Phi, psi and omega in degrees: 000143181301137176081002183242025178287151181303141180286142179283356182287177183298153180296124176295156178276088185237129173237137178253127181244124174279138181223144182251187179294341178281356172062219185301321184295337182269359183274144176282167183305311180300322179293317178298320183296313182292330177291322178294325186272355185291142171274328182226134177244115180254135178176179174286159182301320180296318181292316180298327181291344180280349184271142178282172182295336181294344172274092194269001181297160178296128183263123182237121180276139179302136173278174176228129001288151190280305190303314181298338184274344188298312180303319180294321178297315180294321179294323181294335182245027180301140179086357179250157178279113185254130174240126180257128177270137179224154178282124174060234180275112185296342179263005177251096186054036186239184186290338184298324179296316180297316180296322179297324179289331186264335184269156177300329178217155181300143177285165172288136184231130175243098187281161174238156176307136181280166178296328179290326176294316177299316182298315179296323179295322181287325185266349183074031180260145173278123185301322183291347179261006180251155173250128181261128179234126177261131173245021175284111183072015181226156179293142176298336180302340179301335181296330186301328180291342183259003184280112176218139183303128179088353181280148176251129181243146171238115186254118177281115190279157179262356181164188185294337182273353184302315181303316180294323178293320178296316179299318179297319179295318179299317178297316184292330183265011177083026178235036182296335181283353183299143176271144182232144171231134174249115185252114188251145175049047185300129179087350182261176181293334182260024179301136182209142181235128175244148180216162180173195175249156179298323183297322185256006186294119178218018183287147180289162177303141180247220182285133180292339179273084187211167174227142182254124176256138183228127169259105191287128174227116181283139177296150182305326181260012181285147180285127180279123178243119183282177181267358180242160179302151182111040178295155177302144178301331181293348178287346186248142166275127183203167179248021183107338178273084184217127171290113189293163193310306187288323176292323179297317179298318178294325180293315179295325177297320179289325179289330174054063180297145176226154183307133177088350184280155182249130177252138163262123175252102188263120186083062194298326182063253176261356178081013189296322182292316179295319180300314184283335170299312182293327181288346181290331179197140182300336182274351179292150180232154181205147172233130175245138181246122182223129185282336184268122185296323180294318178293323178300319177295322179294321177301315180298322179293319178298318180297317180295317183292327184264012168089016179230060182295350179284354178302127178271125181249121178251122177268112182177172182257124176278150010273353182302322183288353181273348193302319187257012181280151176295156183300127182273158169268336179209150179230132171244128176250110181256357179191158177078024184302324184274002174300133183306126176082002185298303182296322179298316182296317180293320180295317180294328182288334183288137172280167174305135183091351178288155182248143174234130177231130180229135178243146175205157174243000184257150179295324182295314179289327178298320178297321178296316179295322178297322179294316178293326177298318179297325184277328189239354180077213184092208179233132176241117183228159174242127182253122180234129183237135175234141181246140175288126181225155181296137172232091188064236177269006183243187179232135177228175181265133172248116186276131172276164178298133178292147180248128174267130182234130173247127178233132183213148175251126184291127183289159180158191186307315182298336184256356189302317184292326185274322189249345182082008174089186188294326184299314182292327179294317178295325178295321178296319179296317180297321179298321179293316181296330181273002178086014179293161184292302180055216180293326181297323178294320178297322178296322180295320179298331181270004179096007180268189179297132191261349185239126177301133180098351178281139184291143177242101182288133177231120182250129176278106184292342181276354180230085186303138175084017181225071177290147180239125177252129178246122183239122173281138184214148174242016186296140179253172177207204180250095182293156173115341180287151180285149174287157170249094184303335182290344183301309181284322188290325186270352182267125179292344182259004187296131170290319162107115158284151170262113185280000000 
């Protein structure tokens, strides 16, 4: 955040002490000692009230908002022994992380058992087999991304109303049969545990200092959503502008999301690519740009329902709407490829090592991608999907419109050791266009397909009746023609660009 960079001055004398609902009696000797010796005690009002009078340091209650005030507070008490109180484990969604980001060096930390450790001890759950989701200062909808049959969740609550909100979300997402436990004041004298099912939960608000445990059970008629990209198309609200399931899975594989990375989803449509990018890891980030206001609202609803309400939706026309966005790690272009300057703007925005993936169903955009492929290399493939459909008393294949996909990694320092830089990448592309062996020749020597451009059929055995053909191609065309957005939208068989 601006203005919150670590100070170059000497490291303040700061110790962080974790404290639980059991207060002073639950603290170990070293924690008690530093609290007695502190000149300044920083913490929430509830935490400070747990300390006895023998902790004689000046007591300062955290202001709100907290983070912007921390540098000033530390500066005001420079040269004094400062002890910061934190709930449970200070490095688990706690103040210790913030202090580490702001101070020249990490503070000394004396942890206490966290609420999730207490909850697992009470329920007999192995902590490493649980998923922890915090809704403190975050939408409860984030829980939806973690809902899987048989999964155990520990939800860090934002207040007394959190259990009812969690129960409502579980019912709405088809997990009403899930069992819930609300564990209050864990480790303290007023510890209390309530339990029930999400479907029947009607208990009044309890203690705000609580954690909600959930044993997920999907309703028999609930839609199954997997943990990997390629969610059912029925999971999305859309008007036909949707990157369909099998193409979406291939697209996410090419984008290769990693924790903490930022995606630009240009031409969002229903937002499916950005949504599934975010679902791969809680630290992933995404911005989707959609020119149609109604579709932009629909994207936000899809993101909320599928557990990634943090998706940023920008209503505007690319490439102009891209100008003020943060630097992406990957860019997906699902529509508007022939808009003047679109590919140039996305390519320029990518840092070295960034990935660009573009999908299209039109000949005009395909020609444009072929031209960029010749200049920059990467992979150019054609994805064709057919579904088994009734033909009288028999079953036949109904072919969807093939999708041309170009995927490329921008050359530069991060790739130099692996790829040899831009020169070798351009050389590989030239070799393919000239009919050289390249990687295809090596595959042939190993018994694989021997000619670049020959189709490689891949059938998903888990989805009967949906063979997928992937074809590598170096075909060129005449770039520059305008797309016909109606091509994908008006075809009932379209796999679909998202415009």
